[in-house]
MIDODREN-429343 format. One line per field, with one value per residue (C-alpha): residue in one letter; residue number from 1; x, y, z. Coordinates in nm, 3 decimals. Example, Ala and Ser with C-alpha at 12.3 -4.5 7.8 and 13.67 -1.06 7.14 Angstrom:
# residues 2
residu: a,s $
num: 1,2 $
c1: 1.230,1.367 $
c2: -0.450,-0.106 $
c3: 0.780,0.714 $
# end
This chain:
# residues 118
residu: m,d,r,f,y,e,r,v,e,a,d,e,v,l,r,p,m,y,p,e,d,l,a,p,g,k,r,h,l,a,l,f,f,a,q,y,w,g,a,g,d,v,y,s,s,e,r,g,h,p,r,l,r,m,r,h,a,g,f,p,i,d,r,g,a,a,l,r,w,a,t,h,m,a,a,a,i,r,s,m,r,f,p,s,d,v,e,h,a,l,l,s,y,v,s,r,f,t,p,s,m,i,n,r,a,d,d,l,v,p,d,d,d,g,l,p,q,e $
num: 1,2,3,4,5,6,7,8,9,10,11,12,13,14,15,16,17,18,19,20,21,22,23,24,25,26,27,28,29,30,31,32,33,34,35,36,37,38,39,40,41,42,43,44,45,46,47,48,49,50,51,52,53,54,55,56,57,58,59,60,61,62,63,64,65,66,67,68,69,70,71,72,73,74,75,76,77,78,79,80,81,82,83,84,85,86,87,88,89,90,91,92,93,94,95,96,97,98,99,100,101,102,103,104,105,106,107,108,109,110,111,112,113,114,115,116,117,118 $
c1: 16.072,16.200,15.846,15.753,16.065,16.013,15.687,15.841,16.118,15.860,15.648,15.697,15.572,15.748,16.076,16.216,16.172,16.414,16.791,16.949,17.065,16.758,16.948,16.990,16.622,16.519,16.730,16.599,16.238,16.296,16.458,16.175,15.906,16.098,16.119,15.756,15.641,15.840,16.193,16.352,16.514,16.687,16.602,16.652,16.987,17.124,16.930,16.788,16.424,16.221,16.086,15.910,15.750,16.082,16.274,16.023,15.967,16.189,15.982,15.666,15.414,15.062,14.752,14.827,15.183,15.073,14.804,15.056,15.293,15.011,14.892,15.242,15.291,14.951,15.025,15.362,15.204,14.926,15.178,15.344,15.032,15.061,14.799,14.487,14.533,14.891,14.794,14.510,14.742,14.998,14.740,14.574,14.907,14.967,14.618,14.666,15.025,14.994,14.791,15.043,15.312,15.121,15.310,15.176,14.817,14.618,14.517,14.176,14.139,13.993,14.159,13.852,13.565,13.375,13.069,12.897,13.031,12.799 $
c2: 6.056,6.407,6.545,6.368,6.481,6.843,6.831,6.662,6.920,7.197,7.012,7.137,6.811,6.556,6.733,6.693,6.315,6.301,6.340,6.659,6.484,6.355,6.186,5.845,5.835,5.921,5.637,5.389,5.478,5.454,5.112,4.996,5.104,4.950,4.619,4.631,4.690,4.402,4.521,4.232,4.237,4.570,4.698,4.374,4.296,4.625,4.684,4.348,4.275,4.599,4.559,4.889,4.906,4.828,5.080,5.353,5.260,5.541,5.810,5.949,5.857,5.934,5.954,6.315,6.246,5.940,6.143,6.415,6.151,5.996,6.337,6.431,6.093,6.111,6.463,6.349,6.048,6.258,6.515,6.245,6.203,5.826,5.634,5.608,5.237,5.293,5.596,5.399,5.108,5.343,5.540,5.218,5.096,5.425,5.405,5.046,5.095,5.423,5.303,5.027,5.284,5.451,5.379,5.646,5.639,5.955,6.052,5.890,5.950,6.291,6.504,6.459,6.214,6.429,6.435,6.754,6.888,6.859 $
c3: 11.550,11.487,11.473,11.794,11.978,11.866,12.057,12.360,12.369,12.406,12.664,13.021,13.173,12.953,12.878,13.232,13.201,12.908,12.916,12.787,12.470,12.291,12.006,12.173,12.267,11.913,11.782,12.041,11.968,11.592,11.634,11.860,11.613,11.323,11.508,11.618,11.262,11.115,11.037,11.224,11.567,11.511,11.859,12.052,11.892,12.023,12.347,12.448,12.516,12.506,12.865,12.819,13.164,13.331,13.120,13.210,13.575,13.702,13.533,13.695,13.427,13.539,13.318,13.230,13.120,12.924,12.749,12.660,12.517,12.313,12.192,12.071,11.906,11.735,11.607,11.472,11.301,11.148,11.024,10.814,10.597,10.576,10.380,10.598,10.675,10.790,10.999,11.157,11.246,11.403,11.599,11.717,11.849,12.033,12.182,12.303,12.424,12.614,12.916,12.984,13.061,13.344,13.664,13.899,14.018,14.027,14.378,14.410,14.782,14.868,15.133,15.353,15.351,15.100,15.321,15.435,15.760,16.062 $
# end
């Protein structure tokens, strides 16, 4: 988590979404990952059901922010030099999880009708 949060701390898009004190978030994320990967209900016993979409609903997470999060998490995972099967499992989870956190649609409607002017 430290390696991930070092990247978040330097990210001009993501950093404003986090509180000034990153320590509680580091702990929560570590507990969540520990629980997800089989360490028992360590997260849920302290914080309740993860409800990840609900917990992140107040943050403007568009595709760009989600991609930045995933990029930082992937870099942190790769920096740990886990065995290849472990790294693959972690990166697969990040890849599957990340899109579910997007809660802001990109603007898909052009400013005009996109047709040539007459």
